[in-house]
C-alpha positions, 0 to 999 in steps of 0.5 A: 500500500502506497503511504498516500493510500495509508494516509488517507485510511488513517484520515477515514478511520479519524474522521469515522472515530471523530464523526460517531463520539463529536457529530460531523458539525462539531468536528474540525478537519483540525482534529481530524488531523491530529487523531489521524497523524497527518497534516492539515494540509494532507487532509485537504491534499485528499478532502477537499470539504469536511463533506467530502470526507464524511460522504467518503467515510460513509461510502467505506462504512457501507462497504465494510457491512456484511450484507448477507447473499441476495437472496430470491424467491423459490417456488419450491420453497415455502415463502414463509421460510424464505422471508425467515432466512431474509429477516434472519440475514437482516437481522445479522446486519441490523446487529452488527457493530458495524451497522451500529457505528454507522448510523451512530455517525449519520444519525445526527447529521442525517436529521440536518442534511435533507440531501443527504438523508435523502441519498441515504433514503435512496440507496438499497441496504440489507435485505432492502436489496432485494426483498421488493423482487422477493415478494412481487415472485410471491405474489405472481406465483400466488403464495402471497397478495400484496396490494403495495409491495414496497410498503410491504417491504419496508414494514418487513423490514421497520419491525426487525429494526425497531425491536433489533436495532433501535433498541440497542441504538439507543442504549436501551435494553433489549427487548426480554425477546431474544432475536430468533423472537422477534424473527419468527413473530414478524415472519408469523405477523407478516403472514397474517397480513398476507399470506395468500 
């Protein structure tokens, strides 16, 4: 690895830690340079603005996420079993330290920057990368009855997020149910609403 690439990684790592602790607005490029152990000029040679640094840091964090396989509908398997597999992958992502760190870094900034919020809202993470096509295929196969597939997909994901992810993000004690119970109940509720 070239020295320039090594310094860039040091800057991104420093930014990730500082943005998570202090927030974007409260973090200066001087602080990033000091924590990264590089000159301020080196920081600006790699990133013209703090926003550029923030976006590059987010892209790096997205790439570090272990998002699991992209699953496709399989007519030979029950839809409930397939949704359980989708939910298990999503639960692994939502409870990963990498995802929690990404959320901590972006949460406040998303509330303050509508452009960033809209940009991130368009990017699909986790099972949202493939859930709509899977549900569409299951609907075409007659095993689900769904009028609004994007809504149904988000209902499925947000049920998991609300019970697995948000309690951890906020530092609240998790519910007494274990993750597998939450997954099973989410699938049962989804099937009760949308099962054919």
